[in-house]
N, C-alpha and C positions, 0 to 999 in steps of 0.2 A: 680331382678332375685334371685330365691330363693337360699338359702345355700346349698341347695341340689347339686347344679351345679358349686357351688363354686364362687369365687370373680370376678366379672367382671375384665377383663384387665388380669387375672391370670390362665386361664383355658387352660392346655394343652391337645390337644387330640392326640392319637397314634392310626393308623388305619390299621390293619393287622392281618392275620391268625397267631397265634402265632407258630414259629417253628424255626428251626436255622437260616433260610433264613431272618429273621428279627432281628436279634441281640438282643434276649430277655434278655441277662445277661447285654449287654450295656444299654439297655434301663431302666432297674431299677436302673443302676448307675448314668445314666444322670437325672433321676427322684431325686433321692438323692441328687445331686450335687446343684440343683434348688432349692430343698427345704431347703438345708442347707443354701442357700443364703435368702430364702425368705419362711415362713412356711405357707405363705397364699396360695401358689400355690397348685393347684388340679391337678391330671392326670387321664385322661378319656381314658381307654383302650377298642377299640372296635375290635372284631376278634374272631373267633373260636380258641380254643386251641387245635392246631393240634398234639401236642407231649404231651404225657400225664407226660414225664420227666420233662418238664419246667412247668407244672402246680405243679408237687412236689415243685419244684426250686421257684415258685412263691410264694407258700404257706409258704415255710422256710424263704426266704429271705425278703419278704415284712415286715413282724414283726422286723425281726432283724435289718434292716435298718431304722426302725423307721417312714416306710410309711403307716402304716395300715389305717391311717384316710384322707391319701392324694390320695390314688390310688383308682379308682372305675373301677371295670371291668364290662363290658357290654355284653360279648359273640359276637356271630355272629351280624353283623348290615344288616339289610335289606336295608334301605334307607341311605347310608353315608353321602350323602349332606345335608339331613335333620338332620341328627345325628349331623353334624358338623356345624350347624348354629349358636349354642349358644358358641361355642368355640373360642378361642383367638389366639393359635399357633398350628402348626403341628410338631410333632416331629417324625423324621425318624432316626432309628438306625439300618438299614440294612447294612451289610458288602459289599453285592454285589446285584446290581438292573439291571433291563433292563430299561424301563421306568414305574416307579411304578405309576397304574392309580390312587391310593387312594391320591398320592400327587396332581397330576391336579384337582381332585376334590375338595381337601382342597384350594388349590389356587385360584380356581373359586369361592370359599366361601369367599375368603378373607382373610383366616388364614395367619397369619406370620408364614413363613416356617423354622424350625429348623433342616436342612437336614444333617446328618453325611456324611463326605466325603467318600462315599463308592466308589467302583471302575467303573468309568465313570460318576461320579455325577459332576464333573467340565466342563465335555462336554455338560451338560444339563441344569445347572442353573448358574446365576451369583454367583460370590464370597460371595456376602452378604447374599446368603441364606444358606451358608454352614458353618459348624463347623467341626474342627478336634479333638481338646482338649475338655475335660470338661469345661476348664478355658474359651475357646472360647464359648462354648456354655451359660454358665452363662453371659458373657458379651452382647451377643446377647439377652438374656432375660431381661438385666438390662434396655435396651432401650424401653421396652413396646412393645404392638402391634403396627405395621406399619399400614399406610394406606392401607385399604383392595383393593383399586381400582387399587394399583400397580401390584398386585398379579392377578387381574382379567386381567388386560392389558397384562401381560405377558402371560397367557394362551392363550388369543385373538391373540396375535401377533406372536406366536410361534406354538400353537398347535390346532388352529381353522381349520375347514374343508378346508376353502380357502387357508390357509397358506399351508396345507398339500399337497393338489393339486398343488400350486406353487412349492413346493418342488419336487413333483413328476415329474413335467414337466421338471424341470431343470435337474433331473436325465437321464430322456428320451433324451433331447437334449444334453446332455453330451455323453451319449452311442451312439447316431447317428452320432455327431462329430468323435467320436473314429473310429465308422465304415468307416467313409470317409475318415480317414487320415490312415488307414491301407495301408500298402505298399502292392503292387500285390505280392501274393505268388509266389514263384519260383516254376518253373515246375520241377517236379520228375526228379531225375537224371535217365540217360539211361545206358544201357548195350549194349556192342557188345562184339563180340567174333573172336577171332583169332584163326584158325584152321590151323596147319602145316600138309601137306599131302606128304608122299613118296610112289607111287605104291599103292594107295589107291582106285584102280578102284572098287574093289569089296565091301568097306565098306563106301565109302564116303556118297552114298545115305541114309545109314542107319544113319550115323553122323547128316547129316542135318537133316533129319525128326525128330531126337531126340532134335536137337538145336530149330526148329521151334515149338515144342512142350512145352518149358519151359514157367512156370507160370508168368514170367514177359517177355514180348516180346523183342525180340533183336532188336537193332537200326540197327546194321549192322551186317553182317558176313562176314569176311574176310578169304580167302582160300590162304594159301601160298603153292605153289608146291616146293618140295625140289627135284629137278632133277628127277622126276619121269621117268620110262622107260617104263609103262605099258600105257595102254589107256587113 
């Protein structure tokens, strides 16, 4: 492997368009922590610079951190899996993610993951994929790249098309079971009317017609005659 690509076993890839969503400040400080441990490590950043403010930050911070010879920026990557073929680690510094596609691609390439404990990460990956502090990160790197097949198997067992269909089937089965267990919905409540009448011979028909035209049908109409003396 040519020196352009760094020392074998010490090449760390970062894949993602550079914006606040990818934690670019944490990214550079993570690189600094690893470089301070061993300055043979190189860092390979692939992704479009989506926020010009971070371009200015990179131009300023990288020399100040002493990383000018260690960081290599490639811009937008067309074929990400091919680009990752000669890398050893995959670094993630996002504060919040869904399911980063680039991470799955890196795992499928056999790269050893260095995934920051973003919100939701612990529900997606095993604990030994994840770091919280920079000290944690350096300790993970000290162990060197792990067996690539571990990560390829992780993708196959958890994110293959077959496993996704199995999970969808389980969701559908659970929904159907919930429907079967739903108790019968109670019938809507009913409304009745009690009408007290005294000598209402001339008005009772109009009152009854009005009651029968209500928007909610009446279950019963009860008329109570209060000792009427008319018809």
